[in-house]
C-alpha positions as CSV (number, residue, x, y, z in Angstrom):
1,X,-26.3,-84.6,36.8
2,X,-26.5,-80.9,37.7
3,X,-25.7,-79.1,34.4
4,X,-24.9,-75.8,36.1
5,X,-22.3,-77.3,38.3
6,X,-20.9,-79.3,35.4
7,X,-20.5,-76.1,33.3
8,X,-18.7,-74.5,36.3
9,X,-16.4,-77.5,36.5
10,X,-15.6,-77.3,32.8
11,X,-14.8,-73.6,33.0
12,X,-12.2,-74.4,35.6
13,X,-10.5,-77.2,33.7
14,X,-6.8,-76.4,34.3
15,X,-4.0,-76.0,31.8
16,X,-1.6,-79.0,31.5
17,X,2.1,-78.3,31.5
18,X,4.4,-80.5,29.4
19,X,8.0,-81.4,30.0
20,X,10.1,-84.0,28.2
21,X,12.1,-86.6,30.1
22,X,14.5,-88.8,28.0
23,X,16.7,-91.7,28.9
24,X,19.5,-93.7,27.3
25,X,20.5,-95.3,30.6
26,X,20.1,-99.1,30.8
27,X,20.2,-100.9,34.2
28,X,19.9,-104.3,35.6
29,X,17.5,-105.3,38.4
30,X,19.2,-107.9,40.7
31,X,18.2,-109.7,43.9
32,X,19.1,-108.0,47.2
33,X,17.9,-109.6,50.4
34,X,18.5,-106.3,52.3
35,X,16.3,-104.3,50.0
36,X,12.6,-103.6,51.0
37,X,11.2,-105.5,48.0
38,X,14.1,-107.8,47.6
39,X,15.6,-106.3,44.5
40,X,17.9,-103.3,43.6
41,X,19.2,-101.4,40.6
42,X,22.7,-102.2,39.4
43,X,25.1,-101.8,36.5
44,X,23.9,-98.5,35.0
45,X,25.3,-98.0,31.5
46,X,24.5,-96.4,28.2
47,X,21.9,-97.9,25.9
48,X,23.5,-100.3,23.4
49,X,20.9,-99.2,20.8
50,X,21.1,-102.4,18.6
51,X,19.1,-105.4,19.7
52,X,18.5,-108.9,18.3
53,X,15.3,-110.9,18.5
54,X,14.9,-112.1,22.1
55,X,16.9,-109.3,23.7
56,X,15.6,-107.5,26.7
57,X,16.8,-104.2,28.3
58,X,15.6,-102.0,31.1
59,X,15.7,-98.2,30.9
60,X,15.8,-96.0,33.9
61,X,14.3,-92.5,33.3
62,X,15.8,-91.2,36.6
63,X,12.4,-89.9,38.0
64,X,8.8,-90.8,38.2
65,X,7.0,-89.9,34.9
66,X,3.3,-89.5,33.9
67,X,2.7,-89.1,30.2
68,X,3.1,-90.6,26.8
69,X,6.1,-92.5,25.6
70,X,7.9,-92.2,22.2
71,X,10.9,-93.8,20.7
72,X,12.6,-94.3,17.4
73,X,12.9,-97.6,15.5
74,X,15.4,-98.0,12.6
75,X,17.1,-100.8,10.8
76,X,20.8,-101.5,11.6
77,X,22.7,-102.6,8.6
78,X,19.9,-104.1,6.5
79,X,16.3,-103.1,5.8
80,X,13.7,-104.6,8.0
81,X,11.5,-106.6,5.6
82,X,9.0,-107.8,8.2
83,X,7.2,-106.1,11.2
84,X,9.1,-105.8,14.4
85,X,7.2,-107.0,17.5
86,X,8.2,-105.3,20.7
87,X,6.9,-105.8,24.3
88,X,7.0,-102.9,26.7
89,X,6.5,-103.2,30.5
90,X,6.2,-100.1,32.7
91,X,7.1,-99.9,36.4
92,X,6.9,-97.2,39.0
93,X,9.4,-99.3,41.0
94,X,12.1,-101.8,40.2
95,X,10.0,-104.4,42.0
96,X,7.2,-104.2,39.4
97,X,9.7,-104.8,36.6
98,X,11.2,-107.7,38.5
99,X,7.8,-109.4,38.9
100,X,6.4,-111.7,36.3
101,X,3.0,-110.1,35.5
102,X,1.5,-113.6,34.9
103,X,2.1,-114.4,38.6
104,X,-0.4,-111.6,39.6
105,X,-3.0,-113.0,42.0
106,X,-4.7,-109.8,43.4
107,X,-8.3,-108.7,43.6
108,X,-8.3,-106.0,40.9
109,X,-8.4,-106.5,37.2
110,X,-5.0,-107.5,35.8
111,X,-5.4,-105.1,32.9
112,X,-4.2,-102.3,35.2
113,X,-0.7,-103.9,35.0
114,X,1.1,-101.7,32.6
115,X,2.3,-103.5,29.5
116,X,1.9,-103.1,25.8
117,X,2.8,-105.2,22.7
118,X,3.5,-103.3,19.5
119,X,3.9,-104.5,15.9
120,X,5.9,-101.8,14.0
121,X,5.7,-102.1,10.3
122,X,8.2,-99.4,9.2
123,X,11.2,-97.5,10.6
124,X,9.6,-94.6,12.4
125,X,9.2,-92.6,15.5
126,X,6.6,-94.6,17.6
127,X,4.3,-92.7,19.9
128,X,2.1,-94.6,22.2
129,X,-1.4,-93.2,22.5
130,X,-2.1,-94.3,26.1
131,X,-0.7,-92.4,29.1
132,X,1.6,-94.4,31.3
133,X,3.0,-93.9,34.8
134,X,6.5,-95.2,35.4
135,X,10.2,-94.7,36.1
136,X,11.5,-98.0,34.6
137,X,10.7,-99.4,31.2
138,X,11.5,-102.9,30.2
139,X,11.8,-103.4,26.4
140,X,11.8,-106.9,24.8
141,X,12.3,-107.5,21.1
142,X,9.9,-110.4,20.7
143,X,10.6,-110.9,17.0
144,X,12.4,-109.2,14.2
145,X,13.8,-110.2,10.8
146,X,17.2,-109.1,11.9
147,X,18.8,-106.8,14.5
148,X,16.9,-103.5,15.1
149,X,18.0,-100.1,16.4
150,X,15.9,-98.7,19.2
151,X,16.8,-95.2,20.4
152,X,15.5,-91.8,21.5
153,X,13.2,-93.0,24.3
154,X,11.4,-90.0,25.8
155,X,8.3,-89.3,27.9
156,X,6.0,-86.2,27.3
157,X,5.2,-85.7,31.0
158,X,1.9,-84.0,31.9
159,X,0.7,-82.2,35.0
160,X,-1.5,-79.2,36.0
161,X,1.1,-78.3,38.7
162,X,2.9,-75.0,37.9
163,X,6.3,-75.4,39.5
164,X,7.0,-71.7,39.1
165,X,4.6,-71.2,42.0
166,X,6.5,-73.6,44.3
167,X,8.3,-71.6,47.0
168,X,11.7,-73.1,47.9
169,X,12.2,-74.1,51.5
170,X,14.4,-71.8,53.5
171,X,18.1,-72.5,53.8
172,X,18.9,-74.5,56.8
173,X,15.7,-76.6,56.7
174,X,16.1,-80.0,58.3
175,X,17.4,-82.1,55.3
176,X,15.1,-85.0,56.1
177,X,12.1,-82.7,56.1
178,X,13.3,-81.1,52.9
179,X,13.6,-84.4,51.1
180,X,10.2,-85.5,52.4
181,X,8.8,-82.2,51.1
182,X,10.4,-82.7,47.7
183,X,9.0,-86.2,47.3
184,X,5.6,-85.1,48.6
185,X,5.5,-82.3,46.0
186,X,6.4,-84.7,43.2
187,X,3.7,-87.1,44.4
188,X,1.1,-84.3,44.3
189,X,2.2,-82.9,41.0
190,X,2.1,-86.3,39.2
191,X,-1.5,-86.8,40.5
192,X,-2.6,-83.3,39.3
193,X,-4.1,-83.8,35.9
194,X,-7.4,-82.4,34.8
195,X,-8.6,-83.4,38.3
196,X,-6.9,-84.4,41.4
197,X,-6.4,-88.1,40.5
198,X,-5.9,-90.7,43.3
199,X,-3.1,-92.3,41.4
200,X,-1.9,-91.9,37.8
201,X,-1.1,-95.6,37.3
202,X,-4.4,-97.2,38.5
203,X,-7.9,-95.9,39.0
204,X,-7.1,-92.4,37.7
205,X,-10.3,-91.2,39.5
206,X,-11.2,-88.3,41.6
207,X,-11.9,-89.6,45.1
208,X,-13.3,-87.3,47.8
209,X,-10.9,-88.4,50.5
210,X,-7.9,-87.8,48.3
211,X,-9.3,-84.5,47.0
212,X,-9.4,-83.1,50.6
213,X,-5.7,-83.9,51.3
214,X,-4.6,-82.9,47.8
215,X,-6.3,-79.5,47.8
216,X,-5.2,-78.8,51.4
217,X,-1.6,-79.6,50.5
218,X,-1.8,-77.7,47.1
219,X,-2.5,-74.5,49.1
220,X,1.1,-74.7,50.3
221,X,2.7,-76.0,47.1
222,X,1.4,-75.1,43.6
223,X,-1.7,-73.0,44.7
224,X,-3.9,-74.3,41.9
225,X,-7.2,-72.9,43.1
226,X,-8.7,-73.5,39.7
227,X,-8.2,-77.3,40.0
228,X,-9.7,-77.3,43.5
229,X,-12.7,-75.5,42.3
230,X,-13.2,-77.9,39.4
231,X,-13.1,-80.9,41.6
232,X,-15.5,-79.4,44.2
233,X,-18.0,-78.6,41.4
234,X,-17.6,-82.0,39.8
235,X,-18.8,-83.7,43.0
236,X,-21.6,-81.2,43.5
237,X,-22.9,-82.1,40.0
238,X,-23.3,-85.7,41.1
239,X,-25.5,-85.1,44.1
240,X,-28.7,-87.2,44.4
241,X,-31.6,-86.5,46.7
242,X,-31.3,-88.1,50.1
243,X,-27.9,-89.6,49.4
244,X,-24.3,-88.9,50.3
245,X,-22.1,-87.6,47.5
246,X,-20.4,-90.5,45.6
247,X,-17.0,-91.5,46.9
248,X,-15.4,-91.2,43.5
249,X,-16.2,-90.1,39.9
250,X,-14.8,-90.6,36.4
251,X,-14.1,-87.8,33.9
252,X,-14.1,-89.8,30.6
253,X,-15.7,-90.4,28.3
254,X,-18.0,-88.0,30.2
255,X,-18.4,-87.2,33.9
256,X,-20.2,-90.1,35.6
257,X,-20.1,-92.0,38.9
258,X,-20.8,-95.5,40.2
259,X,-23.9,-95.4,42.5
260,X,-22.4,-98.2,44.5
261,X,-19.4,-96.2,45.6
262,X,-20.9,-94.0,48.3
263,X,-18.7,-93.5,51.3
264,X,-20.0,-91.8,54.5
265,X,-16.8,-90.3,55.7
266,X,-15.7,-89.2,52.2
267,X,-18.9,-87.3,51.7
268,X,-18.2,-85.4,55.0
269,X,-14.7,-84.7,53.8
270,X,-16.0,-83.0,50.6
271,X,-17.7,-80.6,53.0
272,X,-14.5,-80.2,54.9
273,X,-12.6,-79.6,51.6
274,X,-15.1,-76.8,50.9
275,X,-14.5,-75.2,54.3
276,X,-10.7,-75.5,53.7
277,X,-11.1,-73.9,50.3
278,X,-12.9,-70.9,51.8
279,X,-10.3,-70.5,54.5
280,X,-7.3,-70.6,52.2
281,X,-8.6,-68.8,49.1
282,X,-11.3,-66.4,50.5
283,X,-13.3,-67.2,47.4
284,X,-16.8,-66.8,49.0
285,X,-18.5,-66.7,45.6
286,X,-17.6,-70.3,44.9
287,X,-18.3,-71.3,48.5
288,X,-21.8,-69.7,48.4
289,X,-22.5,-71.5,45.1
290,X,-21.7,-74.9,46.6
291,X,-22.9,-74.3,50.2
292,X,-26.4,-75.7,49.6
293,X,-24.9,-79.1,48.7
294,X,-22.7,-79.0,51.8
295,X,-25.8,-78.1,53.9
296,X,-27.7,-81.1,52.6
297,X,-24.8,-83.4,53.2
298,X,-24.3,-82.2,56.8
299,X,-28.0,-82.4,57.5
300,X,-28.2,-86.0,56.2
301,X,-25.3,-87.0,58.5
302,X,-27.0,-85.3,61.5
303,X,-30.2,-87.1,60.8
304,X,-28.5,-90.5,61.2
305,X,-27.2,-89.7,64.7
306,X,-29.6,-91.3,67.2
307,X,-30.8,-90.2,70.6
308,X,-27.8,-91.9,72.2
309,X,-25.3,-90.1,70.0
310,X,-24.5,-93.1,67.8
311,X,-24.0,-92.6,64.1
312,X,-26.1,-94.9,61.8
313,X,-25.4,-95.8,58.2
314,X,-27.6,-95.6,55.1
315,X,-28.4,-98.9,53.4
316,X,-25.8,-99.8,50.9
317,X,-23.4,-97.0,52.0
318,X,-20.3,-97.6,54.0
319,X,-17.3,-95.9,55.5
320,X,-13.6,-96.1,54.5
321,X,-11.3,-94.7,57.2
322,X,-8.3,-96.9,56.3
323,X,-7.3,-100.1,54.6
324,X,-6.3,-101.7,57.9
325,X,-7.7,-105.3,57.8
326,X,-10.9,-106.0,59.7
327,X,-11.2,-102.4,60.9
328,X,-14.4,-101.4,62.8
329,X,-15.4,-98.0,61.4
330,X,-18.4,-96.7,63.4
331,X,-16.4,-94.7,66.1
332,X,-13.8,-93.2,63.7
333,X,-16.6,-92.4,61.2
334,X,-18.5,-90.6,63.9
335,X,-15.4,-88.6,64.6
336,X,-15.2,-87.6,60.9
337,X,-18.8,-86.3,61.1
338,X,-18.1,-84.3,64.3
339,X,-14.9,-82.9,62.7
340,X,-16.9,-81.8,59.7
341,X,-19.8,-80.5,61.7
342,X,-17.4,-78.1,63.6
343,X,-16.1,-76.8,60.3
344,X,-19.5,-76.4,58.8
345,X,-20.9,-74.5,61.9
346,X,-18.0,-72.0,61.5
347,X,-18.6,-71.7,57.8
348,X,-22.3,-71.1,58.3
349,X,-21.6,-68.4,60.8
350,X,-19.2,-66.7,58.4
351,X,-21.8,-66.8,55.6
352,X,-24.5,-65.4,57.8
353,X,-26.5,-68.6,58.0
354,X,-27.2,-68.3,61.7
355,X,-29.9,-70.9,61.7
356,X,-27.6,-73.8,60.6
357,X,-24.7,-72.4,62.5
358,X,-26.7,-72.7,65.8
359,X,-28.3,-76.0,64.9
360,X,-25.0,-77.6,64.0
361,X,-23.2,-76.1,67.0
362,X,-25.9,-77.4,69.4
363,X,-25.8,-80.9,67.7
364,X,-22.0,-80.9,67.9
365,X,-22.0,-80.1,71.7
366,X,-24.7,-82.7,72.4
367,X,-23.2,-85.5,70.3
368,X,-19.6,-85.0,71.6
369,X,-20.9,-85.4,75.1
370,X,-22.9,-88.5,74.3
371,X,-20.1,-90.0,72.2
372,X,-17.8,-89.6,75.2
373,X,-20.3,-91.2,77.5
374,X,-21.1,-94.0,75.1
375,X,-17.7,-94.9,73.7
376,X,-15.0,-93.9,76.2
377,X,-13.7,-96.7,78.4
378,X,-11.9,-95.2,81.4
379,X,-10.3,-98.5,82.4
380,X,-8.8,-98.9,78.9
381,X,-8.1,-95.1,78.6
382,X,-9.5,-95.4,75.1
383,X,-12.6,-95.1,72.9
384,X,-13.8,-98.6,72.6
385,X,-17.0,-100.1,71.2
386,X,-18.0,-102.9,73.5
387,X,-21.4,-103.8,72.3
388,X,-22.0,-102.4,68.8
389,X,-20.2,-104.0,66.0
390,X,-17.0,-106.0,67.0
391,X,-15.1,-104.5,69.9
392,X,-11.8,-103.1,68.7
393,X,-9.0,-100.9,70.1
394,X,-7.6,-98.9,67.3
395,X,-5.5,-95.8,66.6
396,X,-8.1,-94.8,64.0
397,X,-10.8,-94.5,66.6
398,X,-8.6,-92.5,69.0
399,X,-7.4,-90.1,66.3
400,X,-10.8,-89.3,64.9
401,X,-12.4,-88.9,68.3
402,X,-9.7,-86.3,69.1
403,X,-10.2,-84.6,65.7
404,X,-13.9,-84.6,66.4
405,X,-13.3,-82.8,69.7
406,X,-14.7,-85.5,71.9
407,X,-11.5,-85.4,74.0
408,X,-8.7,-82.9,74.1
409,X,-5.9,-81.6,76.3
410,X,-3.7,-83.8,78.4
411,X,-6.4,-86.5,78.4
412,X,-6.3,-86.6,74.6
413,X,-2.5,-86.8,74.6
414,X,-2.6,-89.7,77.0
415,X,-5.2,-91.6,74.9
416,X,-3.3,-91.2,71.7
417,X,0.2,-92.0,73.1
418,X,-1.1,-95.1,74.8
419,X,-2.8,-96.4,71.7
420,X,0.2,-95.7,69.4
421,X,2.6,-97.6,71.7
422,X,0.3,-100.5,72.6
423,X,1.0,-103.8,71.0
424,X,-2.7,-104.6,71.3
425,X,-4.0,-101.7,69.1
426,X,-4.8,-101.8,65.4
427,X,-2.5,-99.4,63.6
428,X,-3.0,-97.4,60.3
429,X,-1.6,-98.9,57.1
430,X,-2.2,-96.0,54.7
431,X,-0.5,-92.7,54.5
432,X,-4.0,-91.3,54.3
433,X,-4.8,-92.4,57.9
434,X,-1.3,-91.5,59.0
435,X,-2.1,-87.9,57.9
436,X,-5.0,-87.8,60.4
437,X,-2.9,-89.2,63.2
438,X,-0.4,-86.3,62.6
439,X,-3.3,-83.9,62.4
440,X,-4.6,-85.2,65.8
441,X,-1.1,-84.6,67.2
442,X,-1.1,-81.1,65.9
443,X,-4.5,-80.4,67.4
444,X,-3.2,-81.6,70.8
445,X,-0.1,-79.5,70.5
446,X,2.2,-82.5,70.2
447,X,4.4,-80.7,67.6
448,X,7.7,-82.5,68.3
449,X,6.0,-85.9,68.1
450,X,4.2,-84.9,65.0
451,X,7.4,-83.9,63.3
452,X,9.1,-87.1,64.4
453,X,6.2,-89.2,63.2
454,X,6.4,-87.7,59.7
455,X,10.2,-88.2,59.6
456,X,9.8,-91.8,60.8
457,X,7.0,-92.9,58.5
458,X,7.4,-91.0,55.3
459,X,11.1,-90.8,55.8
460,X,11.4,-94.6,56.0
461,X,9.5,-94.9,52.8
462,X,12.2,-92.8,51.1
463,X,14.9,-95.0,52.7
464,X,13.1,-98.0,51.1
465,X,13.3,-96.5,47.6
466,X,10.3,-94.2,47.2
467,X,10.7,-91.3,44.8
468,X,7.0,-90.7,45.1
469,X,4.9,-91.7,48.1
470,X,3.0,-95.0,48.0
471,X,-0.7,-95.9,48.4
472,X,-0.1,-98.3,51.4
473,X,3.1,-98.8,53.5
474,X,4.0,-100.8,56.5
475,X,7.8,-100.6,57.1
476,X,7.8,-104.2,58.4
477,X,5.6,-105.7,55.6
478,X,6.6,-105.3,51.9
479,X,3.7,-107.7,51.0
480,X,1.1,-105.3,52.3
481,X,-1.6,-104.7,49.7
482,X,-5.3,-103.8,49.8
483,X,-5.6,-106.0,46.7
484,X,-3.7,-109.1,48.0
485,X,-0.7,-108.5,45.7
486,X,1.6,-105.5,46.1
487,X,2.3,-105.4,42.3
488,X,-1.1,-103.8,42.0
489,X,-0.4,-101.1,44.6
490,X,-0.1,-97.5,43.4
491,X,3.4,-96.2,44.1
492,X,2.5,-92.6,43.4
493,X,-0.7,-92.0,45.4
494,X,-2.4,-88.7,46.1
495,X,-3.4,-89.3,49.7
496,X,0.3,-89.6,50.6
497,X,1.3,-86.0,49.6
498,X,0.3,-84.2,52.8
499,X,3.6,-84.1,54.7
500,X,4.2,-80.9,52.7
501,X,1.1,-79.4,54.3
502,X,2.4,-80.0,57.8
503,X,6.1,-79.1,57.0
504,X,5.2,-75.8,55.3
505,X,2.5,-74.8,57.7
506,X,3.9,-75.8,61.0
507,X,7.5,-76.8,60.9
508,X,9.2,-74.2,58.7
């Protein structure tokens, strides 16, 4: 670990803001075949407060909450002469509460499912030490010597987002865009803790791909430059010789990372995030401090592009791009490298590093030309890998080749439109990749289509019950999950917050 960069990261640890959200509203969760997840909220009413052993009730806090829960337990008419055992289950969505946690069959550890069993010895205010992420709370009195009074449920919510810096949208803003912006801002805020977390329910890690979209969007929402600096420094502290930066890192009990989590495109996007940071803050002191790390990362990527313009991969390192099943990643990953190379060449020129600016610019021009010759199939009007890896026609490849500058203008528009409308193409499944589709549209000047795309995709998520944006979403498939069971999905996920970036930069 680089101690200098760690110290810089610690100096930039942000302040956490606290608010209290309470609830005495009890609801039922009932089947509804017309609802996206097959259930809906019904019969909202005031908390009855007194419960017998075996009773269960569900509280609705009215909004997504990230923080610590407290409540008051008292006896009703007679003293409680034995411990009261209570089970708590937390859900970001009604669907999670409706599911039996014992039916979970996914690929991640079941301990991420949010539940707790408490034995409470005396009447008191109970405060849970662990942070939870939820809107709905199911409370079951497992056992009690006699009826018990449970009241004053509240969450001490935490975020490093300062809402006083959030500029209201102008009057007359399209109401659909305004609602998408509101939900996106809430999504980002709940993921802004002492780092840009990917999701406050599960993982709670700082991921490079999420960082780039969070920091970019934060420039137009809460403007927490301090948090962006901290996250950039944290990753720089984890650099190892001859390796890409790790794809994610942990903050507790101390800063560390898993050496097996290197991701080629994510390492490039850390460099892009540094370029974005320079553009939006003008903080060249921080950028010059971190620039040597970005240099080494960019040079490493360039060294893996062969004489035919084809990107290779380091042993044991892979590329993410999207959670779409069976996706082939070489072409889109090469687009990410070219996208970053363009940003880095411009940054080098601005910082007076003419040697790297020229080297990267020359490499960019050469690789773009070779990538077009190597991967573009004129008959298909698409970038298509016919003889390396498995041949695949994907939106991911077209979008990243456009962002990498391999094709542009009317030709690029034609390529992207054809792929988006083709029944034969692989489509994105994460809001993360949908961001880059929108960004490709903006780069091509397809502004009306970009706005419609945001309203269609993120807007339909809201129509299907989202009060924060989700980790993975296919409007036609509620069972979609990268982990084989949607109950494990994060329903407040950082990489989903970027509509606010587009709305506030381009559409307002």
